[in-house]
MARRO-265927 format. One record per residue (C-alpha): residue number from 0; y, z, x. Coordinates in steps of 0.001 Angstrom, whole numbers, always signed. Layout:
N
pos: NUM	v: Y	w: Z	u: X
...
% end
This chain:
358
pos: 0	v: +92127	w: +61589	u: +72488
pos: 1	v: +91454	w: +57716	u: +73913
pos: 2	v: +95021	w: +56994	u: +72308
pos: 3	v: +96320	w: +59475	u: +74507
pos: 4	v: +94314	w: +58810	u: +77892
pos: 5	v: +95902	w: +55126	u: +77238
pos: 6	v: +99474	w: +56825	u: +76590
pos: 7	v: +99256	w: +58780	u: +80402
pos: 8	v: +97643	w: +56052	u: +82161
pos: 9	v: +100716	w: +53377	u: +80896
pos: 10	v: +103298	w: +56468	u: +82541
pos: 11	v: +104371	w: +54966	u: +85764
pos: 12	v: +103000	w: +57389	u: +88555
pos: 13	v: +106021	w: +58959	u: +89801
pos: 14	v: +105390	w: +59736	u: +86295
pos: 15	v: +102663	w: +61400	u: +86025
pos: 16	v: +102928	w: +63283	u: +89645
pos: 17	v: +106219	w: +65111	u: +88389
pos: 18	v: +104316	w: +65863	u: +84776
pos: 19	v: +101210	w: +66976	u: +86137
pos: 20	v: +103303	w: +69540	u: +88751
pos: 21	v: +105247	w: +70431	u: +86673
pos: 22	v: +102445	w: +71477	u: +83844
pos: 23	v: +100362	w: +73561	u: +86732
pos: 24	v: +103967	w: +75497	u: +88185
pos: 25	v: +104394	w: +76843	u: +84243
pos: 26	v: +100258	w: +77268	u: +84023
pos: 27	v: +100300	w: +79625	u: +87843
pos: 28	v: +104138	w: +80769	u: +86784
pos: 29	v: +102845	w: +82312	u: +83210
pos: 30	v: +99732	w: +83378	u: +84643
pos: 31	v: +101610	w: +85698	u: +87151
pos: 32	v: +103614	w: +86950	u: +84640
pos: 33	v: +101388	w: +87791	u: +82945
pos: 34	v: +99267	w: +89973	u: +84828
pos: 35	v: +101760	w: +91626	u: +86643
pos: 36	v: +102924	w: +92490	u: +82667
pos: 37	v: +99253	w: +93413	u: +82207
pos: 38	v: +99892	w: +95544	u: +86093
pos: 39	v: +101672	w: +97997	u: +84578
pos: 40	v: +99902	w: +98943	u: +81606
pos: 41	v: +95870	w: +99289	u: +83776
pos: 42	v: +98161	w: +101318	u: +86287
pos: 43	v: +98995	w: +103623	u: +84092
pos: 44	v: +95515	w: +103749	u: +82339
pos: 45	v: +93564	w: +103992	u: +85751
pos: 46	v: +96115	w: +107161	u: +86791
pos: 47	v: +95853	w: +108740	u: +84082
pos: 48	v: +92008	w: +108638	u: +84166
pos: 49	v: +92191	w: +109742	u: +87728
pos: 50	v: +94539	w: +112654	u: +86644
pos: 51	v: +92571	w: +112768	u: +83108
pos: 52	v: +95328	w: +111513	u: +80978
pos: 53	v: +95193	w: +109211	u: +78294
pos: 54	v: +97711	w: +106877	u: +79684
pos: 55	v: +99819	w: +104444	u: +77339
pos: 56	v: +97723	w: +104319	u: +73668
pos: 57	v: +100718	w: +104179	u: +71220
pos: 58	v: +102114	w: +100428	u: +70922
pos: 59	v: +99009	w: +97912	u: +69905
pos: 60	v: +95628	w: +98572	u: +70103
pos: 61	v: +94845	w: +101163	u: +73191
pos: 62	v: +98363	w: +100541	u: +74039
pos: 63	v: +98115	w: +96881	u: +74953
pos: 64	v: +101557	w: +96492	u: +73731
pos: 65	v: +103235	w: +98495	u: +75597
pos: 66	v: +104610	w: +96032	u: +78797
pos: 67	v: +105988	w: +94025	u: +75531
pos: 68	v: +107911	w: +97427	u: +74309
pos: 69	v: +109039	w: +98630	u: +78262
pos: 70	v: +110209	w: +94362	u: +78611
pos: 71	v: +112137	w: +94410	u: +75034
pos: 72	v: +114080	w: +97564	u: +76034
pos: 73	v: +115179	w: +96543	u: +79315
pos: 74	v: +116253	w: +93365	u: +78025
pos: 75	v: +118518	w: +95806	u: +75907
pos: 76	v: +119781	w: +97578	u: +77992
pos: 77	v: +123311	w: +96959	u: +79109
pos: 78	v: +123881	w: +95991	u: +83040
pos: 79	v: +126305	w: +98155	u: +84817
pos: 80	v: +127786	w: +96605	u: +87638
pos: 81	v: +129556	w: +99226	u: +89800
pos: 82	v: +132832	w: +98615	u: +89887
pos: 83	v: +133408	w: +98574	u: +93797
pos: 84	v: +130745	w: +96522	u: +94486
pos: 85	v: +130220	w: +92657	u: +95366
pos: 86	v: +129728	w: +91462	u: +92316
pos: 87	v: +127935	w: +88114	u: +93130
pos: 88	v: +125419	w: +89635	u: +95546
pos: 89	v: +125008	w: +92619	u: +92900
pos: 90	v: +123518	w: +89664	u: +90722
pos: 91	v: +121787	w: +87658	u: +93263
pos: 92	v: +119870	w: +90021	u: +95146
pos: 93	v: +117144	w: +90703	u: +92340
pos: 94	v: +116621	w: +87020	u: +92124
pos: 95	v: +116253	w: +86741	u: +96240
pos: 96	v: +113131	w: +89786	u: +95965
pos: 97	v: +111467	w: +87665	u: +92579
pos: 98	v: +111910	w: +84287	u: +93811
pos: 99	v: +109920	w: +84289	u: +96949
pos: 100	v: +107000	w: +86427	u: +95979
pos: 101	v: +106404	w: +83271	u: +92641
pos: 102	v: +107147	w: +80416	u: +94831
pos: 103	v: +104364	w: +81877	u: +97838
pos: 104	v: +101846	w: +80873	u: +95193
pos: 105	v: +102822	w: +77134	u: +95102
pos: 106	v: +100333	w: +76930	u: +97957
pos: 107	v: +97294	w: +79330	u: +97244
pos: 108	v: +94466	w: +77535	u: +95597
pos: 109	v: +92513	w: +79422	u: +93058
pos: 110	v: +89583	w: +76817	u: +93346
pos: 111	v: +88158	w: +74344	u: +95159
pos: 112	v: +90439	w: +71671	u: +93174
pos: 113	v: +93540	w: +73402	u: +91705
pos: 114	v: +96429	w: +74202	u: +94071
pos: 115	v: +100300	w: +73170	u: +93264
pos: 116	v: +101098	w: +71693	u: +96712
pos: 117	v: +97686	w: +71167	u: +99107
pos: 118	v: +100092	w: +71180	u: +102526
pos: 119	v: +98450	w: +72004	u: +105931
pos: 120	v: +101171	w: +74423	u: +106321
pos: 121	v: +100154	w: +76473	u: +104023
pos: 122	v: +100395	w: +79810	u: +106275
pos: 123	v: +103369	w: +79240	u: +108299
pos: 124	v: +104990	w: +78588	u: +104253
pos: 125	v: +103494	w: +81879	u: +103066
pos: 126	v: +104556	w: +83535	u: +105652
pos: 127	v: +108657	w: +82508	u: +105642
pos: 128	v: +108449	w: +82441	u: +102039
pos: 129	v: +106960	w: +86964	u: +102330
pos: 130	v: +109856	w: +87312	u: +105247
pos: 131	v: +112789	w: +85578	u: +102752
pos: 132	v: +112373	w: +88968	u: +100138
pos: 133	v: +113712	w: +91760	u: +102733
pos: 134	v: +116878	w: +89956	u: +101980
pos: 135	v: +117419	w: +90669	u: +98540
pos: 136	v: +116384	w: +94111	u: +99464
pos: 137	v: +119054	w: +94489	u: +102328
pos: 138	v: +121732	w: +92590	u: +99934
pos: 139	v: +121020	w: +95381	u: +97103
pos: 140	v: +122200	w: +98676	u: +99404
pos: 141	v: +124773	w: +96821	u: +101097
pos: 142	v: +126431	w: +95232	u: +97727
pos: 143	v: +126859	w: +98051	u: +95537
pos: 144	v: +128836	w: +99751	u: +97544
pos: 145	v: +127054	w: +102917	u: +97536
pos: 146	v: +125788	w: +105115	u: +100690
pos: 147	v: +122276	w: +106322	u: +99005
pos: 148	v: +121367	w: +102702	u: +97973
pos: 149	v: +122057	w: +101564	u: +101345
pos: 150	v: +120481	w: +104348	u: +103083
pos: 151	v: +117572	w: +103357	u: +101271
pos: 152	v: +117768	w: +99473	u: +101700
pos: 153	v: +117637	w: +100217	u: +105458
pos: 154	v: +114676	w: +102556	u: +104930
pos: 155	v: +113046	w: +99610	u: +103212
pos: 156	v: +114111	w: +96936	u: +105611
pos: 157	v: +112715	w: +98201	u: +108659
pos: 158	v: +109722	w: +99276	u: +107137
pos: 159	v: +109372	w: +95633	u: +105726
pos: 160	v: +109852	w: +94216	u: +109231
pos: 161	v: +107917	w: +96271	u: +111364
pos: 162	v: +104453	w: +95547	u: +108596
pos: 163	v: +105627	w: +92242	u: +108807
pos: 164	v: +104916	w: +92203	u: +112771
pos: 165	v: +101578	w: +93346	u: +112131
pos: 166	v: +100719	w: +91372	u: +109214
pos: 167	v: +101355	w: +88096	u: +111530
pos: 168	v: +99419	w: +89157	u: +114290
pos: 169	v: +96628	w: +89384	u: +111846
pos: 170	v: +97274	w: +86318	u: +111081
pos: 171	v: +97077	w: +84676	u: +114088
pos: 172	v: +93312	w: +85976	u: +114006
pos: 173	v: +92540	w: +84103	u: +110899
pos: 174	v: +94469	w: +80837	u: +112270
pos: 175	v: +92364	w: +81595	u: +115477
pos: 176	v: +88954	w: +81522	u: +112881
pos: 177	v: +89255	w: +78987	u: +110517
pos: 178	v: +90997	w: +76395	u: +113003
pos: 179	v: +93746	w: +75513	u: +110138
pos: 180	v: +96708	w: +76652	u: +108486
pos: 181	v: +95928	w: +75102	u: +105421
pos: 182	v: +94585	w: +78121	u: +102771
pos: 183	v: +91950	w: +75504	u: +101645
pos: 184	v: +90810	w: +74857	u: +104815
pos: 185	v: +90638	w: +78749	u: +105591
pos: 186	v: +88541	w: +79198	u: +102209
pos: 187	v: +86358	w: +76385	u: +103508
pos: 188	v: +85515	w: +77630	u: +106950
pos: 189	v: +84078	w: +80805	u: +104982
pos: 190	v: +81344	w: +79441	u: +102711
pos: 191	v: +77995	w: +79899	u: +103158
pos: 192	v: +77486	w: +83394	u: +101464
pos: 193	v: +79277	w: +86976	u: +101973
pos: 194	v: +77967	w: +86642	u: +105486
pos: 195	v: +80626	w: +83914	u: +106509
pos: 196	v: +83468	w: +85780	u: +105553
pos: 197	v: +85812	w: +86326	u: +107694
pos: 198	v: +86068	w: +90336	u: +106817
pos: 199	v: +82876	w: +90401	u: +108789
pos: 200	v: +84141	w: +89139	u: +112229
pos: 201	v: +87677	w: +90291	u: +111414
pos: 202	v: +87006	w: +93648	u: +109905
pos: 203	v: +90445	w: +95357	u: +111654
pos: 204	v: +92307	w: +92596	u: +111014
pos: 205	v: +91293	w: +92977	u: +107445
pos: 206	v: +92566	w: +96503	u: +107502
pos: 207	v: +95547	w: +96170	u: +109223
pos: 208	v: +96498	w: +92853	u: +106773
pos: 209	v: +95761	w: +95117	u: +103660
pos: 210	v: +97408	w: +98470	u: +104466
pos: 211	v: +100390	w: +96640	u: +105770
pos: 212	v: +100644	w: +94455	u: +102483
pos: 213	v: +100820	w: +97962	u: +100770
pos: 214	v: +103588	w: +99059	u: +102825
pos: 215	v: +105249	w: +95515	u: +102819
pos: 216	v: +105579	w: +96022	u: +98796
pos: 217	v: +107256	w: +99807	u: +98829
pos: 218	v: +104101	w: +100935	u: +97163
pos: 219	v: +103034	w: +104709	u: +97598
pos: 220	v: +101909	w: +106770	u: +100202
pos: 221	v: +104261	w: +104657	u: +101935
pos: 222	v: +107016	w: +104288	u: +99155
pos: 223	v: +109623	w: +105939	u: +101737
pos: 224	v: +112409	w: +103660	u: +99955
pos: 225	v: +111967	w: +105212	u: +96393
pos: 226	v: +111798	w: +109013	u: +97862
pos: 227	v: +113688	w: +110602	u: +95433
pos: 228	v: +113831	w: +114074	u: +96926
pos: 229	v: +115445	w: +112210	u: +99491
pos: 230	v: +117518	w: +109336	u: +98592
pos: 231	v: +117646	w: +109326	u: +94934
pos: 232	v: +115566	w: +106074	u: +94018
pos: 233	v: +115837	w: +103916	u: +96917
pos: 234	v: +117929	w: +100578	u: +97322
pos: 235	v: +117760	w: +99741	u: +93688
pos: 236	v: +119498	w: +102964	u: +92790
pos: 237	v: +122376	w: +101415	u: +90766
pos: 238	v: +120650	w: +98738	u: +89118
pos: 239	v: +119841	w: +98820	u: +85294
pos: 240	v: +118437	w: +96796	u: +82317
pos: 241	v: +116985	w: +93001	u: +83012
pos: 242	v: +118391	w: +93823	u: +86630
pos: 243	v: +116427	w: +96300	u: +87504
pos: 244	v: +113483	w: +95084	u: +85605
pos: 245	v: +113641	w: +92184	u: +87986
pos: 246	v: +113129	w: +94106	u: +90798
pos: 247	v: +110311	w: +95892	u: +89179
pos: 248	v: +108757	w: +92448	u: +88380
pos: 249	v: +109123	w: +91514	u: +91931
pos: 250	v: +107307	w: +94555	u: +92874
pos: 251	v: +104198	w: +93972	u: +90995
pos: 252	v: +104305	w: +90058	u: +91879
pos: 253	v: +104503	w: +91002	u: +95685
pos: 254	v: +101363	w: +93226	u: +94910
pos: 255	v: +99434	w: +90232	u: +92800
pos: 256	v: +100531	w: +87972	u: +96201
pos: 257	v: +99242	w: +90665	u: +98331
pos: 258	v: +95673	w: +90834	u: +96808
pos: 259	v: +95429	w: +86976	u: +96592
pos: 260	v: +96078	w: +86631	u: +100149
pos: 261	v: +94398	w: +89220	u: +100858
pos: 262	v: +91336	w: +87502	u: +99013
pos: 263	v: +91613	w: +84156	u: +100874
pos: 264	v: +92054	w: +85239	u: +103945
pos: 265	v: +89152	w: +87700	u: +104449
pos: 266	v: +87023	w: +87820	u: +101737
pos: 267	v: +86346	w: +84082	u: +100955
pos: 268	v: +89296	w: +83187	u: +98192
pos: 269	v: +87026	w: +81639	u: +95204
pos: 270	v: +84032	w: +81513	u: +97181
pos: 271	v: +80872	w: +83029	u: +95778
pos: 272	v: +79011	w: +85825	u: +97976
pos: 273	v: +75852	w: +84274	u: +96281
pos: 274	v: +76300	w: +81329	u: +98273
pos: 275	v: +73819	w: +80269	u: +100461
pos: 276	v: +70965	w: +82603	u: +98810
pos: 277	v: +68916	w: +79742	u: +97916
pos: 278	v: +66588	w: +82005	u: +95334
pos: 279	v: +69730	w: +82355	u: +92816
pos: 280	v: +70891	w: +78449	u: +92490
pos: 281	v: +68838	w: +78134	u: +89856
pos: 282	v: +71955	w: +79918	u: +88517
pos: 283	v: +74565	w: +77300	u: +89381
pos: 284	v: +72988	w: +74973	u: +87105
pos: 285	v: +73735	w: +77181	u: +83930
pos: 286	v: +76790	w: +76318	u: +81877
pos: 287	v: +79347	w: +78465	u: +81780
pos: 288	v: +78446	w: +80850	u: +84092
pos: 289	v: +77188	w: +78538	u: +87342
pos: 290	v: +80365	w: +79683	u: +88964
pos: 291	v: +78376	w: +82601	u: +89838
pos: 292	v: +76900	w: +80659	u: +92771
pos: 293	v: +78743	w: +78193	u: +92951
pos: 294	v: +82381	w: +79896	u: +93260
pos: 295	v: +85466	w: +79414	u: +91479
pos: 296	v: +88619	w: +81044	u: +90061
pos: 297	v: +86721	w: +83870	u: +88121
pos: 298	v: +85768	w: +84489	u: +91983
pos: 299	v: +89140	w: +85056	u: +92987
pos: 300	v: +90545	w: +86267	u: +89950
pos: 301	v: +87614	w: +89319	u: +90407
pos: 302	v: +88843	w: +90486	u: +94362
pos: 303	v: +92524	w: +90208	u: +93239
pos: 304	v: +91946	w: +92370	u: +90369
pos: 305	v: +89715	w: +94694	u: +93226
pos: 306	v: +92555	w: +94829	u: +95261
pos: 307	v: +94719	w: +95524	u: +92857
pos: 308	v: +93021	w: +98587	u: +91402
pos: 309	v: +93167	w: +99691	u: +94615
pos: 310	v: +96647	w: +99756	u: +94677
pos: 311	v: +96570	w: +101847	u: +91785
pos: 312	v: +93898	w: +103977	u: +93356
pos: 313	v: +96180	w: +104743	u: +96475
pos: 314	v: +98866	w: +105883	u: +94676
pos: 315	v: +96626	w: +108316	u: +92416
pos: 316	v: +95554	w: +109518	u: +95885
pos: 317	v: +97610	w: +109777	u: +98964
pos: 318	v: +100800	w: +112062	u: +99420
pos: 319	v: +104012	w: +110033	u: +100600
pos: 320	v: +103850	w: +109695	u: +104493
pos: 321	v: +106978	w: +110649	u: +106224
pos: 322	v: +109166	w: +108243	u: +107719
pos: 323	v: +108438	w: +108552	u: +111194
pos: 324	v: +104623	w: +108531	u: +110231
pos: 325	v: +104810	w: +105275	u: +108930
pos: 326	v: +107307	w: +103815	u: +111634
pos: 327	v: +104781	w: +105390	u: +114541
pos: 328	v: +101780	w: +103834	u: +112163
pos: 329	v: +102949	w: +100201	u: +112090
pos: 330	v: +104538	w: +99594	u: +115740
pos: 331	v: +102117	w: +102006	u: +117703
pos: 332	v: +99159	w: +101424	u: +115997
pos: 333	v: +98910	w: +98481	u: +113882
pos: 334	v: +100776	w: +95768	u: +116402
pos: 335	v: +98469	w: +97455	u: +119268
pos: 336	v: +95110	w: +96483	u: +117167
pos: 337	v: +96084	w: +93284	u: +116006
pos: 338	v: +96415	w: +92196	u: +120329
pos: 339	v: +93558	w: +93584	u: +121056
pos: 340	v: +91112	w: +92267	u: +118263
pos: 341	v: +93064	w: +88424	u: +119208
pos: 342	v: +91865	w: +89216	u: +122391
pos: 343	v: +88021	w: +89895	u: +121408
pos: 344	v: +88436	w: +86917	u: +119180
pos: 345	v: +89033	w: +84695	u: +122343
pos: 346	v: +86102	w: +86131	u: +123890
pos: 347	v: +83773	w: +85518	u: +120840
pos: 348	v: +85519	w: +81770	u: +120752
pos: 349	v: +84625	w: +81507	u: +124337
pos: 350	v: +80960	w: +82350	u: +123999
pos: 351	v: +80944	w: +80338	u: +120361
pos: 352	v: +79341	w: +83951	u: +118609
pos: 353	v: +80492	w: +84146	u: +114696
pos: 354	v: +82439	w: +81671	u: +113049
pos: 355	v: +82803	w: +79951	u: +116388
pos: 356	v: +79077	w: +79115	u: +116361
pos: 357	v: +79260	w: +76010	u: +115165
% end
């Protein structure tokens, strides 16, 4: 071990930095992809349980091999490119949906020490990348030269843009409460226990952000872009094989991303809800479970898992909204609510109440 450390210390600082960042990128990317793969499994299990079904149970023990079977199936299927399509844009569109969802993890802190890029403008970086994903949807609908796909793309793009504005306004409230664009600083501003989380003081913004996140990922009950009874299957109706798999991967990657951001912005990220309870401080000294009191990645993972479960729960519970209902909710309800609560925040900050008391 000492020989390895000596060899590492002998490397130039630039090589050490590049190697460290590459290792972090690989670790986070593999973790996200595995989470996405098994999210498809747990979604079918959760919805199956709610509908009194078994769910996947044939491939591997308890059906745990089902995600890998799905990947193999999609990899070996033929990719059919429509004859009259724009071939280059047809191929590049799925990547434009997936890459931003993965690249956003560069600034997301998994705990107090682990983050790929600890930049001060992390919140702006996340907003910029989540906005880029809509281009993949638009290009997928337009490049196929199919009226059904184009109609689905326009509906999906209009929905994404509408709820992106509401999400942006909600994050203005988070910025006002934390006083920083750095995601790590936003989490640290919520330290001290569950009563310091922004969920309490910014609850209306939390509701707007979470529901807008569900709508932006085109998940039920906001999946009008995939209204099978109306427009066949949405913007990716002409895609097959691995090209369709990338769109599928992007949807679930965005679900994981929205869940992580919601946990960071409103539920303290890696922070423990028991911080500040001095009678539980002894737990923080116990090896292996000290994170229960001190906080750490397990808390962030549990919060992400809870919001992912909520995604599945909503899909199994609510019927699909009509398109006009979705647009009305985004433009006439959510945006006014966020503007009003930002004004309420300004009053709280002026009188130094809540997060602004210090």
